[in-house]
N, C-alpha and C positions, 0 to 999 in steps of 0.2 A: 449560658444561653438564656436570653430573655424570652419568656413565654407570655402570651396574651393572658390578661387577668382572668378571662373566662375559663381558662384551663383549670383553675382552682375549683371550679364547680363540678368537675368530673368526679364521679364516685369510683369505687373499686369494683372490680369484676366480682360478681356474686359467688363464683366458684372459689375465689380466694377466701371469702368469708366462710363458706362451707368447709373448706380445708382447715381453716383456723379452728373452727368449732370441733371438727373431727379430731384434730391433734390435741385439743384441750381434753376431750373425752378420753383419748388414749392415755394422756398424761395422768389422768385420775384413775387409771387401771381398767377402764372399759375396753372390751374387744371391739374393734372397728374394722369393717370391711370397706375399703376406700373405693368409691366410684366417682370422685370428683375430678381432680386435675392431674393425678398421678397415674402411673401404671397400676392396673388392678393387682390385688394381693394373691391372685391365683392364675394358673395357666389357662389359656383359651382352650375350651373343650374341643376335641376332634369332632368334626362334622363334615361328612363327605360333600354335601351340597355347598357348604361354605368354601371348602378347599377347591372344588371345581370352579366356582365363581372367581376365586382368586387366580387360578391357573388360566382362565379365559379372559382375564383382564378387566373383570367387573369390579373395579376398586374405587369407583367414585360414589359420592352420595347421590341419592335420587332427589328430585325436586319434590316439594310437598304436593304438587298437583298430580304426581304419579302414584301417591300412596292411596290404596283403596280405602274408602270410607263407607261404612254400612249404609245402604239405602241411596247412595249417590253414584252416578255414572262417572268413571274416571275422565279427567279432562287432559288436554294436551297443552293448555295455556296459550293456544293460538287463536282463540275466538270462542264464540258461543257453541 
């Protein structure tokens, strides 16, 4: 398939760079806990609030405007 020349200017996903670095450290004998693009090296801790959220269908990411920020009133993204 012929691609546009500008496709060659695209870089790699930075998470792939982090994974490559982590694997290099592991290969040199360092213990690495992976948080980049693979499954974590540990089981998810049991937490009742998290389990209840899953059971009630709260499985989507929130928008950044709904995340509380110290000293600022939360916004809805619908206007001033």
